[in-house]
N, C-alpha and C positions, 0 to 999 in steps of 0.2 A: 828951234821948233822942228828943225827938217830931220831931226835926229828921232824926235820922238815919232813923228810920222811913218818915218823908216821903221822904227820898231814896231809900231801898231800894224804897219802892212804885213810885217813879218809874221804877226799873229794871226794874219789871216780877216783883220777888222777892214770895213770898208772904208773908204778915204771920204772924210766930212771936211767942210769948209775951215779955214784957220781960225778965224772968229768964233765959232762955235767950239772949236777945240779949247780955245783959252779959256771960254765961259766953263767948260767941262771941269779942265784942270783947277780952275779958281776954286769952285764947289767943292770938289775933292779935298783941295787943301784946306780949306774951312772946316771941313767935318772930320779930319783928321786921318782920311784915307789918303793914302799915298798913290793909289793908281786909280786911273780913270776908270769909271765904272764899266762901260764896252769894254775896257782892255782888261779888267779883272775876271771877264768872264769869258775870254777870249781862249779859243784852243788851238792847237796845231792840226793841220790837215793830215789824215791818218793815212798810210800807204795802203793801195787797195791789196786785197787778199783774192787769190784764186782758190775757187771751191775744190775739194779733192776728186781726183778721177780716179774711177774704180771702186769697188767696195773696200772696206776695211773692216779689220775686226775690232769690237766694241772697246775693247780695252786699248786698240790702237787710237781711238779718238782723244783719248786723254793726252797722249804724246802729240799729236798732231797740233791740237791746241795749245798745248805748253810751248812747242816750238816756236810757234808764231807770235807768242807776247812778246811784248818789248815794254822795259821800263817807261813809267809815267811819272808826271808831277802829279802826286794825289790833290795837294792842294789846289791846283788849276782845274783838276778834273771835277773836284768837290766844288769849285766855284768859290773858295775861301779867298778873304782879304788876307794882306800881309800881318794884321792884328789878330785876326781871329785863330783861334785855336785846332789844330788837327788832332782829331783823337780816333779811337779805335773804331767808331761807328763809321767814320768816313774811309776808313781802309778797306772796312768790310763792304760796303755798299760798292765802292769803285772796283772792286775786286770782282763781284759776283757780276757787275755789270759787263767788265770788260769780258770776262770768261762767257757769259752768254750771247754777248755781241759777235765774239769771234766763233762760237759753235755755229751760228747761223750764216756766217760768211763762207763757213766751208762745207754748207748744206747739210751740216750734222745738227745735232739738238741735245739738251739736256733738260729735263724737267721733272718735276714732283707731281704724282698723282696718288691720291688716298694717302697710304702710309709707306708709299716706294718710291725711290730715286730711278728715273730711268734714263737711258743714253740711246740717242739716235744714230745709226752709222751710214745714213743715205738710203737705207734699206728697211729695216723696220727697228722698233724700239726694243730695249731690253733691259730688264732691271739690273742695277748694281747694287753692291752693298753700302750702306750709308758711313761706313768707316772707311772705304774705297773712296769715295767721293770727299770725305774731310781732308783724307791725305792728299789728294789732286787739288784740292782748293788752297791748302796750306803751301803746297809747292808754287801754284800759280800766282801768290800773293808775294811770295818771295821772288820769283821772276819779274813781277810788276814794278818792285822797289821797296817792298816792308822789310825791315832789317831780319837777318837770319833768326835771332834769338824768338823775337816775337812771331815768326810765321811758324816755327815749330813748336810754339807753347800749346799744350792741349787745349786750353780754356781759349785761345785764339781760334783754333780750330773748330772749336764747337761753335762758336759765334758766326763764323763764316758758314759752317752748315746750317745753323738756322736761319741765316740771312739768304741764304740760296733756297731754303724751303720756302720762304716769304715771297721771295722774288719770282721763282720759276713754277709755279703752280699751274698744271696746265688739266682744265676739265676735259674728260673724255669727250671728244666731238658726236652728236647725232648723227647715226648712218643713216643714208638716204633711204627712204621707205622701199621695199621690195628689191634693194641692191645687196647682193653679196659679193664679199671681196675675200680672196684668199691669197696669200702671199706665198710665192716660189722663189727659188733662187734666180730665176731671169726676167722676174716682174710681178705683177700684180693681177692674177685672173679676177674679171670681173663679171659676175652674172646680175642681168637688170632686165626691165621692159623693152630695154632698145636691144635687148641681144647679149652677146657674150664676146670678150677681148680679153686678150692680154695687153695690159699698158704698163706704164712706167711707175715706179714707186713714188708714194706720196707721204711725206710726213705726218701732213693732215688727217690720214687715214688712221693715224695711231695702233696700228697694228704691230703686236707685240710677240710675233712669232714669224717664222719663215721656214717652209718646208725644204728639207735638204736634198731638192732636186729640180731639174730644169722640167717646165710644163713642155710636153712633147704630143700635139694631137694625135700622130698617127700610131704611139706607141702601144703594144699589145702585151697581155699578160697570160700567156698559155698555160704556164705551170701554175699560176694561182687560181685560174678558173678549173682546171683538174683537179686540184686540191679541193676547191670547194664542192665540185660534184662528186666527191668521194665522201668527204664528211658530213656535207648537209645537201644530200642529192634530191630530195623532195620527189621522190619516185610516183609517189600518190598524187601529186599536183601536175597532171601533166594534159595534153591535149588527146583525146582520142575520138577515133572514127566511128560514125554512128550511122544507123540505117543505110548502109553500104554507100553513102556518098562520101563527097571528097570535104565536105564542111566537118569542122571540127567542133565537138561540144565541150566547154572548157570545165574541167573539175578543179576547184580552186584557181590558184594562180601560179604558172609556172615557175618553177625554182623560188618560190616566196620568201624561203627562209633567207636565201643568199640576196634578195631584193632589199629584205629588212636590214640586213648587215650593212649593205653599202649606204641605205638610207640614214641609218644611224652615225656612221663615221661622217657622211655628208652633213648632218644636224650640228653637229659640232662648230661647224663655220656658220652657223646662220644664230639669226635673234628670234627664230620662231619658238613660241611655247607650246611645246607638245608634252611636257610633264612624263617624260619615259627615262628609265633607268635599264639599261642593257644586261643581261644576265646569262651570257652563254653557260648552257648548264650541261652537265653529263659528268659519268664517271672517268677514270683514265684512259691514254690512248686513244683519243677520240678528236684530236685538232684544235682544241682550244688553245694550247700553248702556241701553235703555230701562229694562230689568228693574232693572238697576243703580241708575238715577236713582231711580225709584218707589221703591224698597225703601230706599234710604238716606233719602228724605225721611219715608217712613212711620216707620221705627224712629228717626229723629232724627239729625241730624249729629253731636250729641256722643256718641250711644251706639253709633256705629261707628269702627271704625279701619280703615286702609287698608295695612296692612304686607303686602308680598311674603312668599312662603313661606319664600324663602333669607333673608330680614331675621329672622324669628321664631326662628332658630336662635341669636340672641344674646339673653342673659338680660335686657339693658336694655330693647330691644323687646318682649320678652315681657310686662315689668312694664306696660308702656302698653295691653295688651289685658284688664288685671283689671278686672272690673266692666262691660265693655261687651257688648253683647248679640250684636255680629256683628262677625269681620274681615271685609271684603270690597275684595278688590283685583282691580286689572284686568291684573295680571301674576303668573304663578305661575313660579318659578324652574327652570331647566332641570336644576338639581342639586337634591336634595333630601336633608338628613341624615335618614335613615330613621327612628331610635329616636325622634329628637325630634317627626319628623312623627306618627309612630304616637301615641305619648303624648299629644300635644296633639287629634289628630282623637278620641282615645276620652274627651277631657276628664278626664284622669289628672291627680293634682297634679304639677305642674312647679316648677324653681327658677326665679326672676325676683329681679332688684335695680333698686334705683334707683341713679344715680351718686352715689358716696361716702356710701352705705348700706349695712347688712348684707343678705346675701340673705335670701327669705324665700321660704315656699311659697305657690303660689297652686292655689286649687282651683274657684274660680268665675270664668271667664273666657270669653272671646268665642268661639262657634262660627266655622266657617270656612268661607268660598267665595272662589271665584277664577274670573274670567272669563277663558276660553282661547281664543287663536286657534289655539295648537298645545300640545299635552299634554306634559307632563316626560319628558325620555328617560332621563337617566342615572338609573334608580330601582333598587330592589331587586326582585327576581322572586320573590315568594313570595306565597302566597294573604293571609296577614295584612297584608301590605302592600297590594294592590290591592282587598280587599273594603272598604277604607277610604272609596274614591272613590265618589261620586254624580254621574258624568257624564250630563249632561243634553243631548243634541244640538239645538243651535239649527241646523238643516240649509236653511231657507227663506230665501233670499235677496231681500229686497224691492227693487225695481227701483226707479232714482232717482226717476222721475217720480210713484211712488206712496210715496215716504216722506215722512211728517210730521214734520219737525224738531222741532216744538214739543208731540209727542205727550206726551211725559213731561211737561213742565210742565203741560198741559190737566189731565192725570190726577191730579196732585199737588194742584193748585188746586180741583178740583171733586169728587174720587173717594176721597179717603183713608179716610173711614170705610167707605165700600163695600167698597174692597181689604181692610182690616182684617177685615171679616165674611168674605170670601173665604177670607183665612187663618185664621179662627177654625173655617170647615169643615174645613179642613186639619187644624188642631190636635185637633179633637175625634175625627177619623178617627184621628190619630197615635195619641192617648191610649187608644182603644180597642182598635187592631190592636197597639199597641206595636212597630211596624215602620212603613218606609215602603212606599208601595204597589207591588206588582210592575210591571215595564214590559219587555217584550221589547227595544224601542228602547233601552234603558237598558244592560240585559243584553248584548245586542250591541256597544254601544260601549265596555263595558268589556273584555270579550273580543278586540275587535280591538285596545285600547290595549295589554293584554297582550303581544299578538302582534307589534305595531309596536314596542313599545319592546324587544324583544329582538333587537339588532343580530345576533348570531350565528345564532338560530334563523330570522331573516326571510332571510339571506342564504343559508343553505343550503335553505331552499324555494323561494326566487325562482329559484336555479341548479339546481333538480332534485336537491339534495343529499337522501340520507336517512341518519340516524344508524346504522340496521342494516346499511346497504350500504356507506358509505365510512368509517364511523368506528373500527368495530373496539372491541374493549375500551379501558376507561381506563387510561389512565397517567399518571405525575405530569407535571405541566405545566411547561415552561420557560419561557425569557422569549421572547416574541413581538413586540417591539417593531417590529422590521423587518417582519415578517410582515403586521402590522396597518397598517403605514403603505401596505403595497403593496396591500393590499387596498383601502383608502381613496383610493387616489390612482388607481387603476384604476377602480373603481366610483362615485367621484364621493360616497361615503357620507360627508362630513366629520364628521357627529355621532358618529361612532364614537371611541372612546377605549381606550387602551391597555388600562386595569384593566378597564372594563366589558366588554371584548372577550374578555379573558382568563378573564373568570368565565364569559362565555357559552360560549366554547369548552370548559371544562371541564364545565358544565352539559350540553350537547349532546354532550359525549364524543368530541369531536374533538382536543382539546389532546394528550394521549398520543399520538394518531395521527401528528398533524403533527410533533411532537417525533421520533418513533421514524424517520419517513420523512427528515425534513430533514437532521436532525444526525447520524444512526446512517448511512443509506445514502450520502448525497452524502459528508459529511465523512470517514466511514471509506475511501470510493474514493481520495478526496484524500491521506489519509494514506497509505495503500498505496504509490500511484505516487509520492508523495513529491516531488511537483513544484510544491506551493505552499508559499510560507512562511505561519509562522502568520496574518499579518494578513491575506495574501491569502487564506487560507481562509476568513477571516470575511467579506471581501466578497464571495468568491463563494457562499458559503451565503447571504449576504443577497440576491444576486441571482436565485440559483436558489430560495430561498424565495418572494420576489416572483412569479415567473414559476409557480412552483409553484401559489401560490393561484389566480391567474388561471386557469390550466388545468385543475387539479384541480377546482375547484368547478363550471367548465364542462362536467362531464359527460364528460371524458375520462382518468377515473381509469385505464383499462387501460394507459395509454400513461406512467404515471407515471415509472418508472423510465428509460425509454428518454430521455425528456424531460429530466430531470433531469441525464443524462449530457450530452446536447448542450449544456444549459445551462453545466456544467462545464468543456466543451471550447470554449466560446466560438462554437458554430455558432448559437445564438441571444441576441438580446438580450431578456431578459424583458420589459422594459418597452416594448418596440419596438412601433409601431402595428399591427403585423401580428399580434400576440399580443392587445392590447387590445381588438381587434376581433373576436375569436373569440366 
């Protein structure tokens, strides 16, 4: 009896009276269980584990966990009796439990969120490939005592990964209202109602990025500010004296474009819903590339994606911007899927998926910015669409002999903490205003874009057309393929497309008017004379339509019927050099 008590004490079981112990052993013998119930579930005390000291790379976290794992009794860990069968599910559950527990003891972490697997290195969470996780889990199982063949078998590793995904799910924590946190190399910078401070890292923040530099409150950025003063000077938005007094009258906002740029990068760290997409706009040699390079270095290459706006319409690509700070591309598609664009610009939940995986809903994903030499043309013409654009004109061309090809590198190497302080100024302003700084140049750029992207309205205005004067009442639109081609060929406006111009003609009120003139007046006359076959009528209507579009839009509306008659009788070639030159 003393030996049994000694053995149970070794398992860490609390001592019990001898009479009670005899009763438990007798009951176990009657039930066929050769081990006392208390003893069957007893576990050895585990050795204490010290947390990691200092930061480690995410791929090093796996090694640190692996090195501290020790062989275990799977039957004992699973709480099985001697006569109970130990199978694969027990190996999987015990392995995952041991791995997760060890990660917590090391002040690290591993979890599954949405369709992704993350590892925490004591400073921030980072995505890892599922194949990499499956490989590590197989090695960990072998380290714990699973035989080599089983641990390396692909189906067993697949089961380990599935078990991990089931046990390690971590919902994203809700951020405290009014608090913005930014992860840097030396701590987490927190801005809230109580003030701002640099504090320790917390795994509960679930921050999936880290800026690659230390926070330095005193850091400056002279090169950066000089660069901005050169490329976006806002010389028309300045303080000027008036009436001979020292009081300044404000015209616009001083350096408004620069303020918007700093506010937008700060916007990437917040959960504000301002529904804006940044478009630095202008031809070459104007500083857009330097701004792009510096922002990429500041936010971190791994924290930025570079999908064009057209590519983000695909749900596979959308999945790749989850947990990124910014999607910043050097091109924007000429065609935009308006509904998807408006949804993503607003930060609304969108559906995404990884290959061979079920779809999921993204709620936290990158803000969007696109460098543009030309703005998208085939767009939706309504206020809800255009108000999402934040167009920043980069309209100063830097001469070749004044360009510093190494400027971005110099700023990145010496001034990133100072540039971050510039961004913090914009972030504080944004949190206070709850909107971007007003700027007249930005407003004018948006107004011009709305006008220039409207092919039909631009043509009417360029050619002196007036909706009230030449359009008449709206009527139902017919098919204008041939008309559109005639306009495009004659005016050289190759960017016009059939569908977009038809919509434009409806909107400007011209569609019904064109249809009434071309297909009622001309075709009716041809039918009355009965001189054309059905095919010939269509050809002549096409020719007349082309000629009419050139002629009518060039302020010769009073001769429409006369000219159409001449076209029908072959007196004029509608696409002749003479007519095209009018």
